[in-house]
C-alpha positions as CSV (number, residue, x, y, z in Angstrom):
1,A,0.0,0.0,0.0
2,T,1.1,3.5,-0.7
3,S,1.5,6.0,2.2
4,I,1.7,9.7,2.2
5,R,2.8,11.9,5.0
6,V,1.1,15.2,5.4
7,E,2.4,17.9,7.7
8,F,0.7,21.2,8.5
9,S,2.6,24.2,9.6
10,A,1.4,27.7,10.3
11,L,3.1,30.8,9.1
12,D,1.8,32.5,12.4
13,D,0.2,31.6,15.6
14,S,-3.3,32.8,14.6
15,V,-3.9,29.6,12.5
16,D,-5.7,26.7,14.2
17,L,-3.8,23.8,12.7
18,D,-6.1,21.2,14.4
19,S,-9.2,22.5,12.7
20,I,-7.3,22.8,9.3
21,A,-6.1,19.1,9.7
22,T,-9.6,18.0,10.7
23,E,-11.1,19.7,7.7
24,F,-8.4,18.2,5.4
25,W,-9.0,14.7,6.6
26,R,-12.8,15.1,6.3
27,H,-12.4,16.1,2.7
28,L,-10.0,13.4,1.9
29,G,-12.4,10.8,3.4
30,A,-15.3,12.2,1.3
31,F,-13.2,12.1,-1.8
32,A,-12.3,8.4,-1.1
33,V,-16.1,7.6,-0.7
34,R,-16.8,9.4,-4.0
35,Q,-14.1,7.3,-5.7
36,E,-15.4,4.1,-4.3
37,V,-19.0,4.9,-5.4
38,D,-17.8,5.9,-8.8
39,H,-16.0,2.6,-9.2
40,E,-18.9,0.5,-7.9
41,T,-21.6,2.2,-10.0
42,R,-19.7,2.7,-13.3
43,A,-21.5,-0.2,-15.0
44,I,-24.9,1.1,-14.1
45,R,-24.1,4.5,-15.2
46,E,-22.7,3.2,-18.6
47,L,-26.0,1.1,-19.0
48,L,-28.2,4.1,-18.3
49,F,-26.2,6.3,-20.7
50,T,-26.5,3.5,-23.4
51,K,-30.2,3.2,-22.8
52,A,-30.6,7.0,-23.1
53,L,-28.7,7.1,-26.4
54,A,-30.8,4.2,-27.8
55,A,-34.0,5.8,-26.8
56,S,-32.8,9.1,-28.3
57,A,-31.9,7.3,-31.6
58,A,-35.1,5.5,-31.7
59,A,-37.1,8.8,-31.5
60,R,-35.5,10.0,-34.7
61,D,-35.8,8.8,-38.3
62,P,-33.9,5.5,-38.8
63,V,-30.6,5.9,-40.4
64,P,-29.7,3.9,-43.5
65,G,-27.6,0.8,-43.1
66,D,-27.3,-1.5,-40.2
67,D,-24.8,-2.4,-37.5
68,R,-23.2,-5.0,-39.7
69,D,-22.3,-2.2,-42.2
70,P,-21.3,0.7,-39.9
71,V,-19.8,2.8,-42.7
72,E,-22.7,2.0,-45.1
73,I,-20.5,0.7,-47.9
74,E,-23.1,-1.7,-49.1
75,H,-25.9,0.8,-48.7
76,S,-24.1,3.5,-50.7
77,A,-23.2,1.0,-53.4
78,A,-26.8,-0.1,-53.7
79,T,-28.2,3.4,-54.1
80,K,-25.6,4.3,-56.8
81,S,-26.8,1.4,-59.0
């Protein structure tokens, strides 16, 4: 495991280093939770995004060609003859 050492030092005595350190660790913990949630929900977000794109595409006019001919080589050749 990787470890990181963090040191806080004040430029003057008016700074409360304990509260700054507490706030830092609170934000670091929140970031770690966001990273874990992002990792665990990635597949769900990708599925929802894919479904939204599919629904959006279905609402428009169908495009020529099909998924076996993504560059529409066969379709364009058929329309030229």
